[in-house]
C-alpha positions as CSV (number, residue, x, y, z in Angstrom):
1,M,-2.4,-131.8,-112.6
2,S,0.4,-133.5,-112.8
3,S,1.5,-137.0,-111.7
4,P,3.5,-138.0,-108.9
5,E,7.2,-136.7,-108.6
6,H,8.9,-140.0,-108.9
7,P,6.9,-142.9,-110.3
8,V,8.4,-146.2,-110.0
9,V,7.7,-149.1,-112.1
10,P,9.1,-152.8,-110.9
11,D,11.8,-154.6,-113.3
12,S,11.8,-151.5,-115.4
13,P,14.9,-148.9,-116.0
14,P,14.9,-145.9,-113.6
15,P,12.0,-143.9,-114.5
16,V,12.6,-139.9,-115.3
17,V,11.3,-137.5,-113.3
18,P,8.4,-135.3,-114.8
19,D,10.0,-132.0,-116.4
20,S,13.5,-133.5,-116.8
21,P,15.1,-134.4,-120.1
22,P,15.7,-137.6,-121.1
23,P,18.6,-139.8,-120.1
24,A,21.4,-139.0,-122.2
25,A,21.9,-142.6,-123.3
26,P,19.4,-145.2,-123.9
27,G,19.7,-147.5,-120.8
28,A,22.7,-145.8,-119.4
29,A,22.0,-145.6,-115.7
30,V,24.4,-145.2,-113.0
31,P,23.3,-146.3,-109.9
32,D,22.9,-143.5,-107.1
33,S,23.7,-140.7,-109.5
34,P,22.1,-139.0,-112.3
35,P,22.2,-140.4,-115.9
36,P,25.6,-138.8,-117.6
37,A,24.9,-136.5,-120.8
38,A,25.6,-137.9,-124.1
39,P,28.5,-136.1,-126.0
40,G,27.4,-132.7,-127.3
41,A,23.9,-133.2,-125.5
42,V,22.1,-129.7,-124.4
43,V,20.9,-129.8,-121.2
44,P,19.1,-126.7,-120.8
45,D,18.2,-127.0,-117.0
46,S,20.0,-129.1,-114.4
47,P,17.4,-132.2,-114.3
48,P,16.5,-134.4,-111.2
49,P,18.2,-137.2,-110.9
50,A,16.3,-140.0,-112.2
51,V,16.3,-142.3,-108.7
52,P,13.4,-143.1,-107.0
53,G,13.3,-140.6,-103.8
54,A,15.9,-138.0,-105.6
55,V,15.7,-134.4,-104.6
56,H,13.1,-132.4,-106.8
57,P,15.0,-129.6,-108.7
58,V,13.1,-126.9,-106.6
59,D,14.8,-128.6,-103.6
60,E,18.5,-129.2,-105.5
61,S,21.1,-127.3,-104.5
62,R,24.2,-125.9,-107.0
63,P,27.5,-124.6,-106.6
64,L,27.7,-121.3,-104.7
65,G,28.9,-119.3,-107.7
66,R,26.3,-120.3,-110.0
67,I,23.7,-120.1,-107.5
68,L,24.9,-116.2,-107.2
69,L,24.8,-115.7,-110.8
70,F,21.4,-116.9,-111.3
71,G,20.2,-114.8,-108.2
72,V,21.8,-111.5,-109.4
73,Q,20.0,-112.2,-113.0
74,H,16.5,-112.1,-110.8
75,V,17.6,-109.2,-108.7
76,L,18.4,-107.3,-112.1
77,V,14.9,-108.1,-113.6
78,M,12.8,-107.0,-110.3
79,A,15.3,-104.4,-108.9
80,A,13.6,-101.6,-110.9
81,T,10.2,-102.3,-109.1
82,P,11.2,-101.4,-105.5
83,I,13.3,-98.3,-106.8
84,S,10.9,-96.9,-108.8
85,A,8.2,-97.7,-106.0
86,I,10.3,-95.6,-103.5
87,F,11.0,-92.8,-106.1
88,L,7.0,-92.5,-107.0
89,M,6.4,-92.5,-102.9
90,S,8.9,-90.4,-102.3
91,A,7.7,-87.7,-105.1
92,T,4.2,-88.1,-104.6
93,L,4.6,-87.4,-100.8
94,R,7.4,-84.9,-100.9
95,L,9.7,-86.8,-98.8
96,N,13.2,-85.4,-98.2
97,P,16.5,-87.0,-99.9
98,G,17.3,-88.5,-96.2
99,V,14.1,-90.0,-95.5
100,T,14.0,-91.1,-99.6
101,V,17.4,-92.9,-99.1
102,D,16.3,-94.5,-96.0
103,L,13.1,-96.0,-97.5
104,L,15.0,-97.6,-100.8
105,S,17.4,-99.4,-98.5
106,A,14.8,-100.8,-96.3
107,A,12.7,-101.6,-99.1
108,L,15.8,-103.5,-100.5
109,L,16.3,-105.5,-97.2
110,L,12.7,-106.1,-96.9
111,S,12.5,-107.6,-100.2
112,G,15.6,-109.8,-99.6
113,V,14.2,-110.6,-96.3
114,G,10.8,-111.8,-97.7
115,S,12.5,-113.4,-100.6
116,L,14.4,-115.3,-98.2
117,I,11.3,-116.6,-96.0
118,Q,9.0,-117.8,-99.1
119,S,12.0,-119.5,-100.5
120,L,13.6,-121.4,-97.6
121,G,10.2,-121.6,-95.4
122,P,11.1,-121.2,-92.2
123,W,8.6,-123.3,-89.4
124,K,4.9,-122.4,-91.3
125,F,5.9,-119.3,-93.5
126,G,6.9,-119.6,-97.0
127,P,5.8,-122.5,-99.4
128,R,9.6,-123.1,-100.4
129,L,8.9,-122.4,-103.8
130,P,11.5,-120.0,-106.2
131,F,9.5,-116.7,-105.0
132,V,10.7,-113.1,-104.3
133,M,8.7,-110.5,-102.7
134,L,8.3,-106.8,-103.6
135,P,6.6,-103.8,-102.7
136,G,4.6,-101.7,-105.2
137,G,1.5,-102.1,-107.0
138,A,-1.9,-101.1,-105.5
139,P,-0.4,-101.7,-102.0
140,L,1.8,-98.8,-102.5
141,I,-1.2,-96.8,-104.2
142,L,-3.4,-97.2,-101.1
143,F,-0.5,-96.6,-98.9
144,M,0.1,-93.2,-100.3
145,S,-4.0,-92.1,-100.6
146,I,-4.0,-93.1,-96.5
147,A,-0.7,-90.7,-96.3
148,Q,-2.3,-88.1,-98.1
149,Q,-5.4,-87.9,-96.3
150,H,-4.5,-89.1,-92.7
151,G,-0.7,-88.5,-92.7
152,L,2.0,-90.7,-92.7
153,R,1.9,-92.2,-89.2
154,T,-1.5,-93.2,-89.9
155,A,-0.4,-94.9,-93.3
156,T,2.1,-96.9,-91.4
157,G,-0.6,-97.8,-88.8
158,A,-3.1,-98.9,-91.6
159,V,0.1,-101.3,-92.6
160,L,0.8,-103.0,-89.4
161,L,-2.7,-103.6,-88.8
162,T,-3.5,-105.2,-92.3
163,A,-0.5,-107.4,-91.5
164,V,-2.2,-108.6,-88.2
165,F,-5.8,-108.5,-90.1
166,T,-4.0,-111.1,-92.3
167,F,-3.2,-113.3,-89.9
168,L,-6.9,-113.3,-88.3
169,V,-8.7,-114.0,-91.4
170,L,-6.3,-116.3,-93.0
171,P,-8.1,-119.7,-91.6
172,L,-11.5,-118.4,-93.1
173,F,-9.8,-117.8,-96.5
174,T,-8.3,-121.4,-96.2
175,R,-11.7,-122.7,-96.2
176,L,-12.7,-121.0,-99.4
177,L,-9.7,-122.5,-101.4
178,R,-11.9,-125.1,-102.8
179,F,-13.5,-122.5,-104.7
180,F,-10.5,-121.9,-106.9
181,P,-10.1,-124.8,-109.5
182,P,-7.8,-124.3,-112.5
183,L,-10.4,-122.2,-114.3
184,V,-10.3,-119.5,-111.6
185,I,-6.4,-119.3,-111.3
186,G,-5.7,-119.6,-114.8
187,T,-8.0,-116.6,-115.3
188,M,-6.4,-115.0,-112.9
189,I,-2.9,-116.0,-113.9
190,V,-3.7,-114.4,-117.3
191,I,-4.7,-110.8,-116.2
192,V,-1.8,-111.0,-113.6
193,G,0.7,-111.4,-116.8
194,V,-1.4,-108.9,-118.9
195,N,-0.7,-106.4,-116.2
196,L,3.0,-107.2,-115.6
197,V,3.7,-107.0,-119.5
198,K,1.9,-103.4,-119.1
199,V,4.4,-102.3,-116.0
200,G,7.3,-103.6,-118.4
201,A,6.2,-101.4,-121.1
202,L,5.4,-98.4,-119.0
203,L,9.0,-98.6,-118.2
204,V,9.7,-98.4,-121.8
205,T,7.6,-95.8,-123.1
206,G,6.8,-93.9,-119.7
207,Q,3.4,-92.5,-119.0
208,P,1.2,-91.5,-121.6
209,G,1.0,-87.8,-122.2
210,A,4.5,-87.3,-120.2
211,P,7.3,-85.6,-122.2
212,G,9.1,-88.1,-124.4
213,F,6.3,-90.8,-123.9
214,G,7.0,-93.7,-127.1
215,D,10.2,-92.2,-127.7
216,P,11.8,-94.2,-130.7
217,A,15.2,-94.5,-129.3
218,R,14.0,-95.9,-126.2
219,L,12.1,-98.7,-127.9
220,G,14.6,-99.4,-130.2
221,L,16.6,-100.1,-127.2
222,A,13.7,-102.3,-125.5
223,F,13.5,-104.3,-128.7
224,A,16.9,-104.6,-129.2
225,T,17.4,-106.1,-125.5
226,I,14.3,-108.5,-126.1
227,G,16.2,-109.3,-129.3
228,L,19.4,-110.2,-127.6
229,I,17.7,-112.2,-125.1
230,V,16.3,-114.5,-127.7
231,L,19.6,-114.6,-129.8
232,F,21.4,-115.8,-126.6
233,T,18.8,-118.2,-125.9
234,R,19.3,-119.9,-129.4
235,L,23.2,-119.6,-129.6
236,L,24.4,-120.4,-126.3
237,R,24.4,-123.7,-124.4
238,G,24.1,-124.9,-120.8
239,V,24.8,-122.4,-117.9
240,L,25.4,-119.3,-120.6
241,R,21.9,-120.4,-121.5
242,Q,20.4,-120.3,-118.3
243,L,21.9,-116.7,-118.0
244,A,20.4,-115.5,-121.1
245,V,18.1,-112.5,-119.5
246,L,20.9,-111.6,-117.5
247,L,23.2,-111.2,-120.8
248,G,20.4,-109.5,-122.4
249,L,20.1,-106.9,-119.7
250,A,24.1,-106.4,-119.5
251,A,24.2,-106.4,-123.5
252,G,21.3,-104.1,-123.5
253,T,23.1,-101.7,-121.1
254,V,26.4,-101.7,-123.0
255,L,24.1,-100.7,-126.0
256,A,22.7,-97.8,-124.3
257,A,25.9,-96.4,-122.9
258,A,27.6,-96.8,-126.7
259,T,24.4,-94.4,-127.6
260,G,24.5,-92.0,-124.9
261,Q,21.5,-93.2,-122.9
262,V,23.1,-94.1,-119.7
263,H,23.8,-91.5,-117.2
264,A,26.4,-92.8,-114.3
265,G,26.9,-89.6,-112.5
266,A,24.7,-90.6,-109.3
267,L,27.3,-93.5,-109.2
268,L,30.1,-91.5,-107.4
269,T,27.4,-89.4,-104.9
270,G,26.1,-90.5,-101.7
271,Q,27.6,-92.6,-99.0
272,L,28.6,-96.1,-99.0
273,V,27.0,-97.9,-96.1
274,G,23.2,-97.0,-95.9
275,V,21.4,-98.6,-92.5
276,P,17.5,-98.2,-92.5
277,H,15.8,-96.7,-89.5
278,P,12.8,-97.9,-88.1
279,L,9.9,-96.0,-87.8
280,P,10.8,-93.1,-90.0
281,F,7.7,-91.3,-89.7
282,G,7.5,-91.3,-85.9
283,T,5.1,-93.9,-84.0
284,P,2.3,-95.4,-86.1
285,A,-1.2,-94.3,-85.4
286,F,-4.0,-96.8,-85.6
287,D,-7.2,-95.9,-87.6
288,V,-9.3,-98.9,-88.5
289,V,-11.8,-96.8,-90.8
290,A,-8.2,-95.3,-92.4
291,A,-6.9,-98.9,-92.7
292,L,-10.2,-100.3,-94.1
293,P,-9.4,-100.0,-98.1
294,L,-6.2,-101.9,-97.3
295,M,-7.9,-104.4,-95.2
296,L,-10.4,-105.0,-98.1
297,Y,-7.4,-105.1,-100.6
298,S,-5.6,-108.0,-98.5
299,L,-8.3,-110.0,-99.5
300,A,-7.7,-109.6,-103.1
301,S,-3.9,-110.2,-102.4
302,M,-4.7,-113.5,-100.8
303,A,-6.2,-114.7,-104.0
304,E,-3.5,-113.6,-106.1
305,A,-1.4,-115.3,-103.7
306,T,-3.3,-118.3,-104.4
307,G,-2.8,-118.1,-108.0
308,Q,0.8,-117.2,-107.9
309,T,1.7,-120.2,-105.6
310,V,-0.3,-122.6,-107.6
311,I,1.3,-121.4,-111.1
312,N,4.9,-121.1,-109.7
313,A,4.4,-124.7,-108.7
314,E,3.5,-125.3,-112.1
315,A,6.7,-123.9,-113.5
316,V,8.9,-125.6,-111.4
317,G,6.9,-129.2,-111.8
318,K,6.2,-129.9,-108.4
319,D,2.8,-130.8,-107.0
320,I,1.5,-129.3,-103.6
321,D,-1.4,-129.2,-101.6
322,I,-2.9,-125.6,-101.6
323,R,-4.4,-125.8,-98.5
324,S,-1.2,-125.9,-96.9
325,A,1.1,-124.3,-99.5
326,V,-1.0,-121.0,-99.9
327,P,-1.1,-120.7,-96.1
328,R,2.3,-120.4,-95.9
329,T,2.7,-117.9,-98.8
330,V,0.1,-115.4,-97.2
331,R,1.6,-116.0,-93.7
332,G,5.1,-114.9,-95.3
333,D,3.6,-112.0,-97.0
334,A,1.9,-110.8,-93.8
335,L,5.3,-111.2,-91.7
336,T,7.2,-109.4,-93.9
337,S,4.9,-106.5,-94.3
338,L,4.7,-106.5,-90.5
339,I,8.5,-105.8,-90.4
340,G,8.1,-103.6,-93.6
341,G,5.5,-101.3,-91.6
342,C,7.8,-100.7,-88.7
343,F,10.5,-99.2,-91.5
344,G,7.8,-97.0,-93.1
345,L,7.1,-99.4,-96.2
346,P,3.6,-100.3,-97.9
347,L,2.3,-103.7,-97.9
348,M,5.0,-106.3,-99.4
349,V,3.5,-108.9,-101.2
350,T,5.0,-112.1,-103.1
351,S,5.5,-111.3,-106.5
352,G,4.8,-113.2,-110.0
353,E,7.7,-111.5,-111.7
354,N,10.2,-114.2,-111.1
355,I,8.1,-117.0,-112.3
356,G,8.7,-115.9,-116.1
357,I,12.3,-116.0,-115.4
358,V,12.3,-119.5,-113.8
359,R,10.1,-120.9,-116.8
360,V,12.7,-119.0,-119.4
361,T,15.8,-120.0,-118.3
362,G,14.9,-123.7,-116.7
363,V,16.3,-122.9,-113.5
364,R,13.8,-124.3,-110.8
365,S,16.3,-124.3,-107.4
366,R,14.6,-122.3,-104.8
367,Y,18.2,-121.5,-103.4
368,V,18.1,-119.1,-106.2
369,T,15.7,-116.9,-105.1
370,A,17.3,-117.5,-101.9
371,A,20.2,-116.3,-103.1
372,A,18.6,-113.1,-104.6
373,G,17.2,-112.3,-101.3
374,A,20.6,-112.5,-100.0
375,V,22.2,-110.2,-102.5
376,L,18.8,-107.9,-102.0
377,V,19.8,-108.0,-98.3
378,V,23.4,-106.9,-99.1
379,L,22.0,-104.2,-101.3
380,G,20.0,-102.7,-98.7
381,F,23.1,-101.6,-96.8
382,L,25.3,-101.0,-99.8
383,T,24.0,-98.0,-101.3
384,P,26.6,-97.4,-104.1
385,V,25.4,-101.1,-105.4
386,A,21.9,-99.7,-105.2
387,R,22.8,-96.6,-107.5
388,A,24.5,-98.6,-110.0
389,I,21.5,-101.1,-110.4
390,S,19.5,-97.7,-110.7
391,V,21.2,-96.4,-113.6
392,M,20.6,-99.3,-115.8
393,P,18.5,-97.7,-118.3
394,S,14.5,-98.4,-117.7
395,A,14.0,-99.3,-121.4
396,V,16.5,-102.2,-120.8
397,V,14.9,-103.4,-118.1
398,G,11.5,-103.1,-119.3
399,G,12.3,-104.7,-122.4
400,A,13.7,-107.8,-120.4
401,A,10.6,-107.6,-118.2
402,M,8.0,-107.4,-120.9
403,A,9.8,-110.8,-122.5
404,V,9.7,-112.4,-118.9
405,F,6.3,-111.3,-117.9
406,A,4.7,-112.4,-121.0
407,V,5.5,-115.8,-120.1
408,I,3.3,-115.6,-117.1
409,T,0.2,-115.1,-119.4
410,V,1.5,-118.2,-121.2
411,L,1.1,-120.3,-117.9
412,G,-2.3,-118.9,-117.5
413,V,-3.3,-120.0,-121.1
414,Q,-1.9,-123.4,-120.3
415,M,-3.9,-124.0,-116.9
416,L,-6.8,-122.6,-118.8
417,G,-6.4,-125.3,-121.3
418,R,-7.2,-128.1,-118.6
419,A,-10.0,-126.3,-117.4
420,S,-12.5,-127.8,-120.2
421,L,-13.6,-124.6,-122.1
422,E,-15.6,-126.9,-124.3
423,D,-18.1,-126.3,-121.3
424,H,-20.2,-123.5,-122.5
425,T,-20.4,-122.3,-118.7
426,A,-16.8,-122.4,-118.1
427,A,-15.9,-120.4,-121.1
428,L,-18.6,-117.7,-120.1
429,T,-17.1,-117.6,-116.6
430,C,-13.3,-117.1,-118.3
431,A,-14.8,-114.7,-120.7
432,V,-16.5,-112.4,-117.7
433,A,-13.8,-112.5,-115.5
434,L,-11.1,-111.4,-118.4
435,A,-13.6,-108.9,-119.5
436,L,-13.8,-107.2,-116.3
437,G,-10.5,-107.8,-115.0
438,L,-8.7,-106.5,-118.1
439,L,-11.0,-103.5,-118.5
440,P,-8.8,-101.1,-116.2
441,V,-5.8,-102.0,-118.1
442,L,-7.4,-101.3,-121.6
443,V,-9.1,-98.3,-120.3
444,P,-7.0,-96.6,-117.7
445,G,-9.2,-94.4,-115.7
446,V,-12.4,-96.0,-116.5
447,Y,-13.3,-95.8,-112.9
448,A,-12.6,-92.0,-112.5
449,G,-15.9,-91.4,-111.3
450,F,-16.2,-93.6,-108.4
451,P,-15.1,-92.9,-104.6
452,S,-11.6,-93.0,-104.3
453,G,-11.3,-96.1,-101.9
454,V,-13.8,-97.9,-104.2
455,R,-12.0,-96.9,-107.5
456,I,-8.8,-98.3,-106.1
457,L,-10.1,-101.6,-105.5
458,L,-11.7,-101.7,-108.9
459,E,-8.8,-100.7,-110.9
460,S,-6.8,-103.6,-109.4
461,G,-7.7,-105.9,-112.5
462,V,-6.2,-109.1,-110.7
463,A,-8.5,-108.8,-107.6
464,V,-11.9,-108.0,-110.0
465,G,-11.1,-110.7,-112.5
466,A,-10.4,-113.3,-109.4
467,L,-13.6,-112.3,-107.4
468,T,-15.6,-112.3,-110.9
469,A,-14.5,-116.3,-111.8
470,A,-14.8,-117.2,-108.2
471,V,-18.3,-116.1,-107.9
472,L,-19.3,-117.5,-111.2
473,N,-17.8,-120.6,-110.9
474,V,-19.7,-121.1,-107.4
475,F,-23.0,-119.8,-109.4
476,F,-22.6,-122.4,-112.6
477,H,-20.9,-125.4,-110.2
478,H,-21.6,-125.5,-106.6
479,L,-24.6,-123.4,-106.0
480,G,-28.1,-125.6,-105.9
481,R,-26.6,-128.4,-108.0
482,R,-24.4,-131.6,-107.5
483,T,-23.8,-132.6,-111.0
484,V,-20.3,-133.1,-112.1
485,T,-19.8,-130.6,-115.1
486,G,-17.0,-130.9,-117.5
487,L,-15.1,-128.0,-115.1
488,A,-15.7,-130.1,-112.1
489,A,-14.4,-133.1,-113.9
490,T,-11.0,-131.5,-114.3
491,A,-10.8,-130.7,-110.6
492,V,-9.1,-133.5,-108.5
493,P,-11.1,-134.5,-105.2
494,A,-10.4,-132.3,-102.4
495,E,-9.2,-135.5,-100.3
496,A,-6.5,-136.4,-102.7
497,P,-3.1,-135.4,-101.3
498,G,-0.4,-134.1,-103.3
499,T,-2.1,-131.9,-106.0
500,A,-1.5,-128.4,-107.0
501,A,-5.2,-127.0,-107.4
502,R,-8.4,-128.3,-106.4
503,A,-12.3,-127.7,-107.1
């Protein structure tokens, strides 16, 4: 993994912190302050001061106005997920409009609370990395499946049981983290990135077979949004360049309005303030058998949280010990899900969506995602603002999401580059895990003939890929042999502190 954050060489000029831009002028160092930029120098992100013991960029604060702007950028990219998740849940379970608005407020509020927990890391909760939390994905599908079979009260009880179950099994899972070297995590992150790109693409195209699928106007709007983000990244400098995604979303929305693809009628309807109500479906009913699929998924979710914690640390250039950082991430997930379950929400999970934004913009401060969390909390009470975000065309959001999410795949590939793939066992492990993990993405419905509980788990490509890679890694490199292979040589010994991943 990366070297220590602040290496010091005696009698030498002040060292440069890894991943930071070079000093503006050779030898120009100001004591107790960052080196000034040379005239006309372009600084893509705020570098950490080149002073021993300086604050890491992840922990660096920014002016409040700038932090809020960067936070809004995160919100605009991710807000489509909780909004679409609640609308899908409402349509599938045939909820009345009042409950739907209540759940939307709760989803935004809990997404904000979870983002604050993961970013600020109070007590033993949250890894203190720039993370956001969202509902949706496989947990939402499982929640709706349980609700359809056993009722909404049982589905709510299943969420609460799963959150408690996560706390109980976390110590055992922590002991298994040594079986997640860069090979396993890199493979998992590639699958996560491909899955997220698909999510963004479906926002643009719609579901296959649905009316308007692949509409050229929507595709053109998405491609134009991507092009605008690229253009802003190329032409702008400093803070504006770091806001390229936000500016691309704004410009794409203006273009959509000019072409008649924005429908703002809903902006003037509904109440001003919405306060989510606890237990909207009544007193939870606890059924362990009904909750079992969700509990099993939580194990896969822990593996995914492992990969996302490591890749987030990689993206911001911070060394972590996964044996302490990953449990903090999982505890944050479980606590937010426990609170969210009391408001009728499905499991809340740490999202990898914002990691791409961090890498694209170069803004690594966790206070930015904390600001995003604060904005989401406010949106949870201000329903007109939430409706305004929902008015933004899905093709615009999807186009920006495709570009940002693809960066996550690149980060996974970079991690695999350190996994000694010239070792044929490592290459085979990666290949088989990718094949099985990407199968449900490339061939939707491939597991349609399986029982519903099994099918939902198999269709989680991330879970299948992570499990396959972990099992094959144990089979090739831990089971019945002690020799160090090319893969094991890339891992840092378990007793070495301050590393982002261990064998």
